N, CA, C, O and CB atoms as a CASP TS submission, in Angstrom:
PFRMAT TS
TARGET T0000
AUTHOR 0000-0000-0000
METHOD Language model
MODEL 1
PARENT N/A
ATOM      1  N   MET     1       0.961  -1.318   0.015  1.00  0.00           N
ATOM      2  CA  MET     1       0.042   0.037   0.138  1.00  0.00           C
ATOM      3  C   MET     1       0.788   1.342  -0.050  1.00  0.00           C
ATOM      4  O   MET     1       1.837   1.493   0.576  1.00  0.00           O
ATOM      5  CB  MET     1      -0.641   0.148   1.597  1.00  0.00           C
ATOM      6  N   ASN     2       0.391   2.207  -0.775  1.00  0.00           N
ATOM      7  CA  ASN     2       1.080   3.674  -0.695  1.00  0.00           C
ATOM      8  C   ASN     2       1.112   4.208   0.529  1.00  0.00           C
ATOM      9  O   ASN     2       0.072   4.193   1.188  1.00  0.00           O
ATOM     10  CB  ASN     2       0.432   4.709  -1.498  1.00  0.00           C
ATOM     11  N   ALA     3       2.378   4.815   1.105  1.00  0.00           N
ATOM     12  CA  ALA     3       2.515   5.638   2.317  1.00  0.00           C
ATOM     13  C   ALA     3       1.429   6.811   2.431  1.00  0.00           C
ATOM     14  O   ALA     3       0.835   7.095   3.471  1.00  0.00           O
ATOM     15  CB  ALA     3       3.952   6.248   2.329  1.00  0.00           C
ATOM     16  N   ALA     4       1.269   7.430   1.220  1.00  0.00           N
ATOM     17  CA  ALA     4       0.385   8.710   1.147  1.00  0.00           C
ATOM     18  C   ALA     4      -1.118   8.286   1.654  1.00  0.00           C
ATOM     19  O   ALA     4      -1.744   9.043   2.397  1.00  0.00           O
ATOM     20  CB  ALA     4       0.335   9.341  -0.508  1.00  0.00           C
ATOM     21  N   PHE     5      -1.605   7.167   1.258  1.00  0.00           N
ATOM     22  CA  PHE     5      -2.860   6.647   1.786  1.00  0.00           C
ATOM     23  C   PHE     5      -2.865   5.829   2.719  1.00  0.00           C
ATOM     24  O   PHE     5      -3.879   5.136   2.797  1.00  0.00           O
ATOM     25  CB  PHE     5      -3.538   6.114   0.986  1.00  0.00           C
ATOM     26  N   SER     6      -1.821   5.617   3.701  1.00  0.00           N
ATOM     27  CA  SER     6      -1.857   4.647   4.795  1.00  0.00           C
ATOM     28  C   SER     6      -2.364   5.377   5.870  1.00  0.00           C
ATOM     29  O   SER     6      -2.722   4.644   6.791  1.00  0.00           O
ATOM     30  CB  SER     6      -0.530   4.001   5.138  1.00  0.00           C
ATOM     31  N   TYR     7      -2.528   6.646   6.083  1.00  0.00           N
ATOM     32  CA  TYR     7      -3.146   7.365   7.121  1.00  0.00           C
ATOM     33  C   TYR     7      -4.422   7.974   6.534  1.00  0.00           C
ATOM     34  O   TYR     7      -4.458   8.727   5.561  1.00  0.00           O
ATOM     35  CB  TYR     7      -2.192   8.428   7.714  1.00  0.00           C
ATOM     36  N   ILE     8      -5.583   7.497   7.338  1.00  0.00           N
ATOM     37  CA  ILE     8      -6.793   8.197   7.061  1.00  0.00           C
ATOM     38  C   ILE     8      -7.365   8.577   8.297  1.00  0.00           C
ATOM     39  O   ILE     8      -7.560   7.768   9.204  1.00  0.00           O
ATOM     40  CB  ILE     8      -7.736   7.426   6.271  1.00  0.00           C
ATOM     41  N   PRO     9      -7.664   9.885   8.369  1.00  0.00           N
ATOM     42  CA  PRO     9      -8.187  10.173   9.567  1.00  0.00           C
ATOM     43  C   PRO     9      -9.516   9.850   9.757  1.00  0.00           C
ATOM     44  O   PRO     9     -10.370  10.111   8.909  1.00  0.00           O
ATOM     45  CB  PRO     9      -8.023  11.381   9.823  1.00  0.00           C
ATOM     46  N   ARG    10      -9.815   9.166  11.064  1.00  0.00           N
ATOM     47  CA  ARG    10     -11.093   8.808  11.460  1.00  0.00           C
ATOM     48  C   ARG    10     -11.783   9.679  12.131  1.00  0.00           C
ATOM     49  O   ARG    10     -12.894   9.927  11.662  1.00  0.00           O
ATOM     50  CB  ARG    10     -11.105   7.794  12.115  1.00  0.00           C
ATOM     51  N   GLU    11     -11.437  10.297  13.207  1.00  0.00           N
ATOM     52  CA  GLU    11     -12.225  11.366  13.970  1.00  0.00           C
ATOM     53  C   GLU    11     -11.285  12.374  14.671  1.00  0.00           C
ATOM     54  O   GLU    11     -10.115  12.086  14.923  1.00  0.00           O
ATOM     55  CB  GLU    11     -13.170  10.689  15.072  1.00  0.00           C
ATOM     56  N   ILE    12     -11.719  13.303  14.909  1.00  0.00           N
ATOM     57  CA  ILE    12     -10.846  14.392  15.838  1.00  0.00           C
ATOM     58  C   ILE    12     -11.394  14.582  16.938  1.00  0.00           C
ATOM     59  O   ILE    12     -12.589  14.864  17.026  1.00  0.00           O
ATOM     60  CB  ILE    12     -10.648  15.764  15.326  1.00  0.00           C
ATOM     61  N   ALA    13     -10.494  14.439  18.095  1.00  0.00           N
ATOM     62  CA  ALA    13     -11.109  14.464  19.438  1.00  0.00           C
ATOM     63  C   ALA    13     -10.840  15.646  20.041  1.00  0.00           C
ATOM     64  O   ALA    13      -9.694  16.084  20.144  1.00  0.00           O
ATOM     65  CB  ALA    13     -10.687  13.412  20.302  1.00  0.00           C
ATOM     66  N   PHE    14     -11.909  16.255  20.491  1.00  0.00           N
ATOM     67  CA  PHE    14     -11.861  17.679  20.881  1.00  0.00           C
ATOM     68  C   PHE    14     -12.718  17.750  22.446  1.00  0.00           C
ATOM     69  O   PHE    14     -13.887  18.126  22.527  1.00  0.00           O
ATOM     70  CB  PHE    14     -12.653  18.689  19.544  1.00  0.00           C
ATOM     71  N   SER    15     -12.009  17.377  23.456  1.00  0.00           N
ATOM     72  CA  SER    15     -12.464  17.363  24.817  1.00  0.00           C
ATOM     73  C   SER    15     -13.287  16.046  24.905  1.00  0.00           C
ATOM     74  O   SER    15     -14.430  16.275  25.298  1.00  0.00           O
ATOM     75  CB  SER    15     -13.322  18.696  25.200  1.00  0.00           C
ATOM     76  N   ASP    16     -13.101  15.058  24.716  1.00  0.00           N
ATOM     77  CA  ASP    16     -14.053  13.892  24.770  1.00  0.00           C
ATOM     78  C   ASP    16     -15.036  13.862  23.821  1.00  0.00           C
ATOM     79  O   ASP    16     -15.751  12.862  23.878  1.00  0.00           O
ATOM     80  CB  ASP    16     -14.707  13.803  25.965  1.00  0.00           C
ATOM     81  N   ILE    17     -15.306  14.713  22.906  1.00  0.00           N
ATOM     82  CA  ILE    17     -16.204  14.784  21.835  1.00  0.00           C
ATOM     83  C   ILE    17     -15.531  14.308  20.639  1.00  0.00           C
ATOM     84  O   ILE    17     -14.378  14.700  20.456  1.00  0.00           O
ATOM     85  CB  ILE    17     -16.731  16.128  21.653  1.00  0.00           C
ATOM     86  N   TYR    18     -16.069  13.523  19.794  1.00  0.00           N
ATOM     87  CA  TYR    18     -15.367  12.982  18.539  1.00  0.00           C
ATOM     88  C   TYR    18     -16.076  13.650  17.555  1.00  0.00           C
ATOM     89  O   TYR    18     -17.304  13.644  17.653  1.00  0.00           O
ATOM     90  CB  TYR    18     -15.384  11.392  18.310  1.00  0.00           C
ATOM     91  N   ILE    19     -15.491  14.293  16.515  1.00  0.00           N
ATOM     92  CA  ILE    19     -15.956  14.994  15.455  1.00  0.00           C
ATOM     93  C   ILE    19     -15.491  14.744  14.191  1.00  0.00           C
ATOM     94  O   ILE    19     -14.309  15.040  14.017  1.00  0.00           O
ATOM     95  CB  ILE    19     -15.801  16.156  15.658  1.00  0.00           C
ATOM     96  N   PRO    20     -16.231  14.171  13.030  1.00  0.00           N
ATOM     97  CA  PRO    20     -15.616  13.656  11.833  1.00  0.00           C
ATOM     98  C   PRO    20     -14.962  14.855  11.040  1.00  0.00           C
ATOM     99  O   PRO    20     -15.517  15.930  10.816  1.00  0.00           O
ATOM    100  CB  PRO    20     -16.693  12.887  10.955  1.00  0.00           C
ATOM    101  N   PRO    21     -13.745  14.505  10.672  1.00  0.00           N
ATOM    102  CA  PRO    21     -12.875  15.496   9.742  1.00  0.00           C
ATOM    103  C   PRO    21     -13.679  16.236   8.707  1.00  0.00           C
ATOM    104  O   PRO    21     -13.245  17.336   8.363  1.00  0.00           O
ATOM    105  CB  PRO    21     -11.750  14.698   8.935  1.00  0.00           C
ATOM    106  N   LEU    22     -14.777  15.794   8.169  1.00  0.00           N
ATOM    107  CA  LEU    22     -15.136  16.557   7.060  1.00  0.00           C
ATOM    108  C   LEU    22     -16.177  17.517   7.681  1.00  0.00           C
ATOM    109  O   LEU    22     -16.542  18.472   6.995  1.00  0.00           O
ATOM    110  CB  LEU    22     -15.674  15.669   5.832  1.00  0.00           C
ATOM    111  N   LEU    23     -16.568  17.384   8.633  1.00  0.00           N
ATOM    112  CA  LEU    23     -17.529  18.337   9.535  1.00  0.00           C
ATOM    113  C   LEU    23     -16.459  19.491   9.777  1.00  0.00           C
ATOM    114  O   LEU    23     -16.815  20.636   9.500  1.00  0.00           O
ATOM    115  CB  LEU    23     -18.180  17.557  11.156  1.00  0.00           C
ATOM    116  N   VAL    24     -15.307  19.301  10.222  1.00  0.00           N
ATOM    117  CA  VAL    24     -14.385  20.544  10.665  1.00  0.00           C
ATOM    118  C   VAL    24     -13.790  21.094   9.290  1.00  0.00           C
ATOM    119  O   VAL    24     -13.523  22.295   9.306  1.00  0.00           O
ATOM    120  CB  VAL    24     -13.045  20.062  11.796  1.00  0.00           C
ATOM    121  N   ALA    25     -13.551  20.436   8.155  1.00  0.00           N
ATOM    122  CA  ALA    25     -13.341  20.963   6.815  1.00  0.00           C
ATOM    123  C   ALA    25     -14.392  21.814   6.271  1.00  0.00           C
ATOM    124  O   ALA    25     -14.081  22.788   5.585  1.00  0.00           O
ATOM    125  CB  ALA    25     -13.151  19.914   5.920  1.00  0.00           C
ATOM    126  N   ALA    26     -15.814  21.484   6.558  1.00  0.00           N
ATOM    127  CA  ALA    26     -16.900  22.109   6.226  1.00  0.00           C
ATOM    128  C   ALA    26     -16.943  23.533   6.843  1.00  0.00           C
ATOM    129  O   ALA    26     -17.002  24.581   6.200  1.00  0.00           O
ATOM    130  CB  ALA    26     -17.993  21.295   6.589  1.00  0.00           C
ATOM    131  N   LEU    27     -16.907  23.412   8.081  1.00  0.00           N
ATOM    132  CA  LEU    27     -17.066  24.602   9.035  1.00  0.00           C
ATOM    133  C   LEU    27     -15.873  25.683   8.580  1.00  0.00           C
ATOM    134  O   LEU    27     -16.050  26.890   8.412  1.00  0.00           O
ATOM    135  CB  LEU    27     -16.885  24.074  10.750  1.00  0.00           C
ATOM    136  N   LEU    28     -14.732  25.023   8.436  1.00  0.00           N
ATOM    137  CA  LEU    28     -13.792  26.039   7.869  1.00  0.00           C
ATOM    138  C   LEU    28     -13.999  26.661   6.536  1.00  0.00           C
ATOM    139  O   LEU    28     -13.871  27.850   6.244  1.00  0.00           O
ATOM    140  CB  LEU    28     -12.563  25.480   7.805  1.00  0.00           C
ATOM    141  N   GLY    29     -14.336  25.676   5.781  1.00  0.00           N
ATOM    142  CA  GLY    29     -14.854  26.137   4.404  1.00  0.00           C
ATOM    143  C   GLY    29     -15.759  27.061   4.288  1.00  0.00           C
ATOM    144  O   GLY    29     -15.649  27.855   3.354  1.00  0.00           O
ATOM    145  N   LEU    30     -16.824  27.165   5.178  1.00  0.00           N
ATOM    146  CA  LEU    30     -17.656  28.125   5.222  1.00  0.00           C
ATOM    147  C   LEU    30     -17.308  29.471   5.764  1.00  0.00           C
ATOM    148  O   LEU    30     -17.772  30.520   5.318  1.00  0.00           O
ATOM    149  CB  LEU    30     -18.585  27.671   5.801  1.00  0.00           C
ATOM    150  N   VAL    31     -16.465  29.379   6.751  1.00  0.00           N
ATOM    151  CA  VAL    31     -15.901  30.583   7.406  1.00  0.00           C
ATOM    152  C   VAL    31     -14.887  31.276   6.122  1.00  0.00           C
ATOM    153  O   VAL    31     -14.993  32.471   5.849  1.00  0.00           O
ATOM    154  CB  VAL    31     -14.965  30.083   8.955  1.00  0.00           C
ATOM    155  N   LEU    32     -14.153  30.596   5.572  1.00  0.00           N
ATOM    156  CA  LEU    32     -13.285  31.263   4.604  1.00  0.00           C
ATOM    157  C   LEU    32     -14.282  31.680   3.485  1.00  0.00           C
ATOM    158  O   LEU    32     -13.922  32.675   2.856  1.00  0.00           O
ATOM    159  CB  LEU    32     -12.053  30.287   4.061  1.00  0.00           C
ATOM    160  N   THR    33     -15.417  31.141   3.125  1.00  0.00           N
ATOM    161  CA  THR    33     -16.358  31.630   2.115  1.00  0.00           C
ATOM    162  C   THR    33     -16.954  32.924   2.432  1.00  0.00           C
ATOM    163  O   THR    33     -17.098  33.836   1.617  1.00  0.00           O
ATOM    164  CB  THR    33     -17.421  30.683   1.909  1.00  0.00           C
ATOM    165  N   SER    34     -17.314  32.956   3.739  1.00  0.00           N
ATOM    166  CA  SER    34     -17.961  34.118   4.231  1.00  0.00           C
ATOM    167  C   SER    34     -16.870  35.343   4.140  1.00  0.00           C
ATOM    168  O   SER    34     -17.183  36.495   3.839  1.00  0.00           O
ATOM    169  CB  SER    34     -18.507  33.836   5.760  1.00  0.00           C
ATOM    170  N   VAL    35     -15.703  34.960   4.411  1.00  0.00           N
ATOM    171  CA  VAL    35     -14.720  36.190   4.438  1.00  0.00           C
ATOM    172  C   VAL    35     -14.291  36.506   3.012  1.00  0.00           C
ATOM    173  O   VAL    35     -13.878  37.630   2.727  1.00  0.00           O
ATOM    174  CB  VAL    35     -13.365  35.893   5.351  1.00  0.00           C
ATOM    175  N   THR    36     -14.382  35.549   2.129  1.00  0.00           N
ATOM    176  CA  THR    36     -14.203  35.893   0.563  1.00  0.00           C
ATOM    177  C   THR    36     -15.273  36.561   0.006  1.00  0.00           C
ATOM    178  O   THR    36     -15.122  37.531  -0.738  1.00  0.00           O
ATOM    179  CB  THR    36     -14.022  34.691  -0.310  1.00  0.00           C
ATOM    180  N   VAL    37     -16.494  36.042   0.361  1.00  0.00           N
ATOM    181  CA  VAL    37     -17.624  36.978   0.007  1.00  0.00           C
ATOM    182  C   VAL    37     -17.885  38.271   0.343  1.00  0.00           C
ATOM    183  O   VAL    37     -18.358  39.080  -0.456  1.00  0.00           O
ATOM    184  CB  VAL    37     -18.574  36.536   0.333  1.00  0.00           C
ATOM    185  N   ARG    38     -17.553  38.566   1.699  1.00  0.00           N
ATOM    186  CA  ARG    38     -17.430  39.877   2.243  1.00  0.00           C
ATOM    187  C   ARG    38     -16.405  40.721   1.326  1.00  0.00           C
ATOM    188  O   ARG    38     -16.739  41.768   0.773  1.00  0.00           O
ATOM    189  CB  ARG    38     -16.946  39.774   3.770  1.00  0.00           C
ATOM    190  N   LEU    39     -15.176  40.174   1.230  1.00  0.00           N
ATOM    191  CA  LEU    39     -14.268  40.946   0.347  1.00  0.00           C
ATOM    192  C   LEU    39     -14.575  41.301  -0.974  1.00  0.00           C
ATOM    193  O   LEU    39     -14.160  42.333  -1.501  1.00  0.00           O
ATOM    194  CB  LEU    39     -13.176  40.336   0.233  1.00  0.00           C
ATOM    195  N   LEU    40     -15.349  40.405  -1.567  1.00  0.00           N
ATOM    196  CA  LEU    40     -15.864  40.419  -2.971  1.00  0.00           C
ATOM    197  C   LEU    40     -16.957  41.553  -2.930  1.00  0.00           C
ATOM    198  O   LEU    40     -16.975  42.338  -3.878  1.00  0.00           O
ATOM    199  CB  LEU    40     -16.492  38.907  -3.458  1.00  0.00           C
ATOM    200  N   ASN    41     -17.865  41.701  -1.915  1.00  0.00           N
ATOM    201  CA  ASN    41     -18.839  42.603  -1.726  1.00  0.00           C
ATOM    202  C   ASN    41     -18.002  43.984  -1.562  1.00  0.00           C
ATOM    203  O   ASN    41     -18.212  44.911  -2.345  1.00  0.00           O
ATOM    204  CB  ASN    41     -19.779  42.184  -0.484  1.00  0.00           C
ATOM    205  N   LYS    42     -17.101  44.088  -0.579  1.00  0.00           N
ATOM    206  CA  LYS    42     -16.591  45.340  -0.437  1.00  0.00           C
ATOM    207  C   LYS    42     -15.714  45.781  -1.747  1.00  0.00           C
ATOM    208  O   LYS    42     -15.491  46.974  -1.948  1.00  0.00           O
ATOM    209  CB  LYS    42     -15.782  45.351   0.860  1.00  0.00           C
ATOM    210  N   LEU    43     -15.322  44.962  -2.459  1.00  0.00           N
ATOM    211  CA  LEU    43     -14.467  45.385  -3.592  1.00  0.00           C
ATOM    212  C   LEU    43     -15.446  45.537  -4.638  1.00  0.00           C
ATOM    213  O   LEU    43     -14.929  45.811  -5.721  1.00  0.00           O
ATOM    214  CB  LEU    43     -13.294  44.377  -3.988  1.00  0.00           C
ATOM    215  N   ARG    44     -16.674  45.444  -4.646  1.00  0.00           N
ATOM    216  CA  ARG    44     -17.855  45.468  -5.791  1.00  0.00           C
ATOM    217  C   ARG    44     -17.556  44.538  -6.850  1.00  0.00           C
ATOM    218  O   ARG    44     -17.848  44.825  -8.011  1.00  0.00           O
ATOM    219  CB  ARG    44     -18.054  46.912  -6.505  1.00  0.00           C
ATOM    220  N   TRP    45     -16.917  43.289  -6.508  1.00  0.00           N
ATOM    221  CA  TRP    45     -16.876  42.487  -7.725  1.00  0.00           C
ATOM    222  C   TRP    45     -17.895  41.644  -7.829  1.00  0.00           C
ATOM    223  O   TRP    45     -17.865  40.875  -8.790  1.00  0.00           O
ATOM    224  CB  TRP    45     -15.753  41.761  -7.864  1.00  0.00           C
ATOM    225  N   HIS    46     -18.939  41.575  -6.970  1.00  0.00           N
ATOM    226  CA  HIS    46     -20.176  40.638  -6.942  1.00  0.00           C
ATOM    227  C   HIS    46     -20.951  41.068  -8.122  1.00  0.00           C
ATOM    228  O   HIS    46     -21.759  40.277  -8.609  1.00  0.00           O
ATOM    229  CB  HIS    46     -21.097  40.737  -5.555  1.00  0.00           C
ATOM    230  N   ARG    47     -20.777  42.302  -8.655  1.00  0.00           N
ATOM    231  CA  ARG    47     -21.821  42.670  -9.729  1.00  0.00           C
ATOM    232  C   ARG    47     -21.340  42.114 -11.255  1.00  0.00           C
ATOM    233  O   ARG    47     -21.979  42.284 -12.294  1.00  0.00           O
ATOM    234  CB  ARG    47     -21.999  44.409  -9.748  1.00  0.00           C
ATOM    235  N   PHE    48     -20.042  41.401 -11.120  1.00  0.00           N
ATOM    236  CA  PHE    48     -19.604  40.572 -12.501  1.00  0.00           C
ATOM    237  C   PHE    48     -20.142  39.204 -12.534  1.00  0.00           C
ATOM    238  O   PHE    48     -20.037  38.502 -13.539  1.00  0.00           O
ATOM    239  CB  PHE    48     -17.980  40.400 -12.660  1.00  0.00           C
ATOM    240  N   PHE    49     -20.796  38.756 -11.301  1.00  0.00           N
ATOM    241  CA  PHE    49     -21.200  37.383 -11.478  1.00  0.00           C
ATOM    242  C   PHE    49     -22.725  37.383 -11.734  1.00  0.00           C
ATOM    243  O   PHE    49     -23.487  38.221 -11.251  1.00  0.00           O
ATOM    244  CB  PHE    49     -20.809  36.504 -10.220  1.00  0.00           C
ATOM    245  N   VAL    50     -23.125  36.284 -12.601  1.00  0.00           N
ATOM    246  CA  VAL    50     -24.548  36.279 -12.899  1.00  0.00           C
ATOM    247  C   VAL    50     -25.246  35.769 -11.784  1.00  0.00           C
ATOM    248  O   VAL    50     -26.383  36.207 -11.607  1.00  0.00           O
ATOM    249  CB  VAL    50     -24.888  35.506 -14.091  1.00  0.00           C
ATOM    250  N   SER    51     -24.775  34.891 -10.956  1.00  0.00           N
ATOM    251  CA  SER    51     -25.497  34.248  -9.957  1.00  0.00           C
ATOM    252  C   SER    51     -24.397  34.174  -8.676  1.00  0.00           C
ATOM    253  O   SER    51     -23.560  33.281  -8.545  1.00  0.00           O
ATOM    254  CB  SER    51     -26.067  32.743 -10.525  1.00  0.00           C
ATOM    255  N   PRO    52     -24.589  35.309  -7.771  1.00  0.00           N
ATOM    256  CA  PRO    52     -23.775  35.207  -6.695  1.00  0.00           C
ATOM    257  C   PRO    52     -23.904  34.020  -5.576  1.00  0.00           C
ATOM    258  O   PRO    52     -22.956  33.566  -4.935  1.00  0.00           O
ATOM    259  CB  PRO    52     -23.920  36.402  -6.118  1.00  0.00           C
ATOM    260  N   PRO    53     -25.078  33.670  -5.488  1.00  0.00           N
ATOM    261  CA  PRO    53     -25.186  32.563  -4.521  1.00  0.00           C
ATOM    262  C   PRO    53     -24.674  31.455  -5.038  1.00  0.00           C
ATOM    263  O   PRO    53     -24.107  30.721  -4.229  1.00  0.00           O
ATOM    264  CB  PRO    53     -26.482  32.278  -4.091  1.00  0.00           C
ATOM    265  N   LEU    54     -24.715  31.021  -6.453  1.00  0.00           N
ATOM    266  CA  LEU    54     -23.964  29.959  -6.818  1.00  0.00           C
ATOM    267  C   LEU    54     -22.491  30.007  -6.659  1.00  0.00           C
ATOM    268  O   LEU    54     -21.848  29.039  -6.252  1.00  0.00           O
ATOM    269  CB  LEU    54     -24.247  29.713  -8.043  1.00  0.00           C
ATOM    270  N   VAL    55     -21.983  31.103  -6.974  1.00  0.00           N
ATOM    271  CA  VAL    55     -20.655  31.464  -6.670  1.00  0.00           C
ATOM    272  C   VAL    55     -20.231  31.193  -5.151  1.00  0.00           C
ATOM    273  O   VAL    55     -19.201  30.562  -4.916  1.00  0.00           O
ATOM    274  CB  VAL    55     -20.497  32.917  -7.020  1.00  0.00           C
ATOM    275  N   GLU    56     -20.983  31.644  -4.202  1.00  0.00           N
ATOM    276  CA  GLU    56     -20.760  31.457  -3.066  1.00  0.00           C
ATOM    277  C   GLU    56     -20.824  29.855  -2.495  1.00  0.00           C
ATOM    278  O   GLU    56     -20.051  29.479  -1.614  1.00  0.00           O
ATOM    279  CB  GLU    56     -21.596  32.333  -2.514  1.00  0.00           C
ATOM    280  N   LEU    57     -21.830  28.969  -3.099  1.00  0.00           N
ATOM    281  CA  LEU    57     -21.818  27.573  -2.795  1.00  0.00           C
ATOM    282  C   LEU    57     -20.575  26.948  -3.576  1.00  0.00           C
ATOM    283  O   LEU    57     -20.043  25.940  -3.112  1.00  0.00           O
ATOM    284  CB  LEU    57     -23.229  26.892  -3.206  1.00  0.00           C
ATOM    285  N   SER    58     -20.097  27.533  -4.771  1.00  0.00           N
ATOM    286  CA  SER    58     -18.911  27.102  -5.406  1.00  0.00           C
ATOM    287  C   SER    58     -17.744  27.072  -4.594  1.00  0.00           C
ATOM    288  O   SER    58     -16.984  26.113  -4.464  1.00  0.00           O
ATOM    289  CB  SER    58     -18.652  27.865  -6.479  1.00  0.00           C
ATOM    290  N   LEU    59     -17.644  28.335  -3.986  1.00  0.00           N
ATOM    291  CA  LEU    59     -16.420  28.792  -3.146  1.00  0.00           C
ATOM    292  C   LEU    59     -16.489  27.760  -1.998  1.00  0.00           C
ATOM    293  O   LEU    59     -15.540  27.029  -1.715  1.00  0.00           O
ATOM    294  CB  LEU    59     -16.499  30.461  -2.574  1.00  0.00           C
ATOM    295  N   ALA    60     -17.652  27.751  -1.369  1.00  0.00           N
ATOM    296  CA  ALA    60     -17.866  26.794  -0.058  1.00  0.00           C
ATOM    297  C   ALA    60     -17.306  25.293  -0.375  1.00  0.00           C
ATOM    298  O   ALA    60     -16.626  24.668   0.438  1.00  0.00           O
ATOM    299  CB  ALA    60     -19.614  26.674   0.360  1.00  0.00           C
ATOM    300  N   VAL    61     -17.644  24.838  -1.543  1.00  0.00           N
ATOM    301  CA  VAL    61     -17.178  23.674  -2.073  1.00  0.00           C
ATOM    302  C   VAL    61     -15.742  23.459  -2.223  1.00  0.00           C
ATOM    303  O   VAL    61     -15.153  22.565  -1.616  1.00  0.00           O
ATOM    304  CB  VAL    61     -17.726  23.531  -3.208  1.00  0.00           C
ATOM    305  N   ILE    62     -15.146  24.313  -3.070  1.00  0.00           N
ATOM    306  CA  ILE    62     -13.742  24.355  -3.080  1.00  0.00           C
ATOM    307  C   ILE    62     -12.985  24.484  -1.964  1.00  0.00           C
ATOM    308  O   ILE    62     -12.094  23.650  -1.801  1.00  0.00           O
ATOM    309  CB  ILE    62     -13.382  25.226  -3.775  1.00  0.00           C
ATOM    310  N   TYR    63     -13.142  25.376  -1.125  1.00  0.00           N
ATOM    311  CA  TYR    63     -12.607  25.712   0.105  1.00  0.00           C
ATOM    312  C   TYR    63     -12.660  24.263   0.999  1.00  0.00           C
ATOM    313  O   TYR    63     -11.670  23.784   1.551  1.00  0.00           O
ATOM    314  CB  TYR    63     -13.487  27.004   0.762  1.00  0.00           C
ATOM    315  N   THR    64     -13.728  23.795   1.019  1.00  0.00           N
ATOM    316  CA  THR    64     -14.042  22.486   1.877  1.00  0.00           C
ATOM    317  C   THR    64     -12.929  21.281   1.424  1.00  0.00           C
ATOM    318  O   THR    64     -12.239  20.618   2.199  1.00  0.00           O
ATOM    319  CB  THR    64     -15.770  21.920   1.538  1.00  0.00           C
ATOM    320  N   VAL    65     -12.959  21.199  -0.009  1.00  0.00           N
ATOM    321  CA  VAL    65     -12.060  20.184  -0.630  1.00  0.00           C
ATOM    322  C   VAL    65     -10.677  20.431  -0.437  1.00  0.00           C
ATOM    323  O   VAL    65      -9.886  19.544  -0.117  1.00  0.00           O
ATOM    324  CB  VAL    65     -12.273  20.075  -2.034  1.00  0.00           C
ATOM    325  N   LEU    66     -10.356  21.667  -0.633  1.00  0.00           N
ATOM    326  CA  LEU    66      -8.916  22.128  -0.319  1.00  0.00           C
ATOM    327  C   LEU    66      -8.535  21.830   1.200  1.00  0.00           C
ATOM    328  O   LEU    66      -7.516  21.230   1.543  1.00  0.00           O
ATOM    329  CB  LEU    66      -8.766  23.756  -0.608  1.00  0.00           C
ATOM    330  N   ILE    67      -9.361  22.263   1.926  1.00  0.00           N
ATOM    331  CA  ILE    67      -8.933  22.015   3.362  1.00  0.00           C
ATOM    332  C   ILE    67      -8.868  20.556   3.855  1.00  0.00           C
ATOM    333  O   ILE    67      -8.008  20.184   4.654  1.00  0.00           O
ATOM    334  CB  ILE    67      -9.876  22.730   4.265  1.00  0.00           C
ATOM    335  N   SER    68      -9.830  19.734   3.334  1.00  0.00           N
ATOM    336  CA  SER    68      -9.850  18.328   3.519  1.00  0.00           C
ATOM    337  C   SER    68      -8.721  17.640   2.921  1.00  0.00           C
ATOM    338  O   SER    68      -8.234  16.657   3.478  1.00  0.00           O
ATOM    339  CB  SER    68     -11.036  17.786   3.014  1.00  0.00           C
ATOM    340  N   ILE    69      -8.265  18.100   1.805  1.00  0.00           N
ATOM    341  CA  ILE    69      -7.198  17.332   1.173  1.00  0.00           C
ATOM    342  C   ILE    69      -5.764  17.713   1.948  1.00  0.00           C
ATOM    343  O   ILE    69      -5.014  16.893   2.478  1.00  0.00           O
ATOM    344  CB  ILE    69      -7.161  17.699  -0.484  1.00  0.00           C
ATOM    345  N   PHE    70      -5.565  19.192   1.881  1.00  0.00           N
ATOM    346  CA  PHE    70      -4.207  19.545   2.423  1.00  0.00           C
ATOM    347  C   PHE    70      -4.026  19.604   4.042  1.00  0.00           C
ATOM    348  O   PHE    70      -2.933  19.439   4.584  1.00  0.00           O
ATOM    349  CB  PHE    70      -3.847  20.937   1.845  1.00  0.00           C
ATOM    350  N   LEU    71      -5.106  19.832   4.666  1.00  0.00           N
ATOM    351  CA  LEU    71      -4.894  20.180   6.110  1.00  0.00           C
ATOM    352  C   LEU    71      -5.442  18.946   6.946  1.00  0.00           C
ATOM    353  O   LEU    71      -4.838  18.511   7.926  1.00  0.00           O
ATOM    354  CB  LEU    71      -5.686  21.610   6.519  1.00  0.00           C
ATOM    355  N   ILE    72      -6.572  18.445   6.501  1.00  0.00           N
ATOM    356  CA  ILE    72      -7.080  17.202   7.482  1.00  0.00           C
ATOM    357  C   ILE    72      -6.270  15.979   7.247  1.00  0.00           C
ATOM    358  O   ILE    72      -5.879  15.315   8.207  1.00  0.00           O
ATOM    359  CB  ILE    72      -8.675  16.763   7.218  1.00  0.00           C
ATOM    360  N   SER    73      -5.996  15.645   6.023  1.00  0.00           N
ATOM    361  CA  SER    73      -5.429  14.404   5.685  1.00  0.00           C
ATOM    362  C   SER    73      -3.736  14.369   5.921  1.00  0.00           C
ATOM    363  O   SER    73      -3.044  13.376   5.697  1.00  0.00           O
ATOM    364  CB  SER    73      -5.845  14.129   4.153  1.00  0.00           C
ATOM    365  N   ALA    74      -3.301  15.496   6.353  1.00  0.00           N
ATOM    366  CA  ALA    74      -1.708  15.512   6.450  1.00  0.00           C
ATOM    367  C   ALA    74      -1.248  14.974   7.830  1.00  0.00           C
ATOM    368  O   ALA    74      -0.048  14.908   8.098  1.00  0.00           O
ATOM    369  CB  ALA    74      -1.096  17.068   6.264  1.00  0.00           C
TER
END
């Protein structure tokens, strides 16, 4: 088996409470999405998007995947 795939996180222990890693990644992704959307609104870039809610959803998915790949699985 490849060494990169030998470690798969099962749960994250936080004071005797076990939390799934994807939940942590999703929460961090939502926080980063909120910060990014506020920045886009402040710079008035939201007017260039046809559907700003779709952009927000896409950013949340992208951030969640990137966090789960690079931070949680490391």
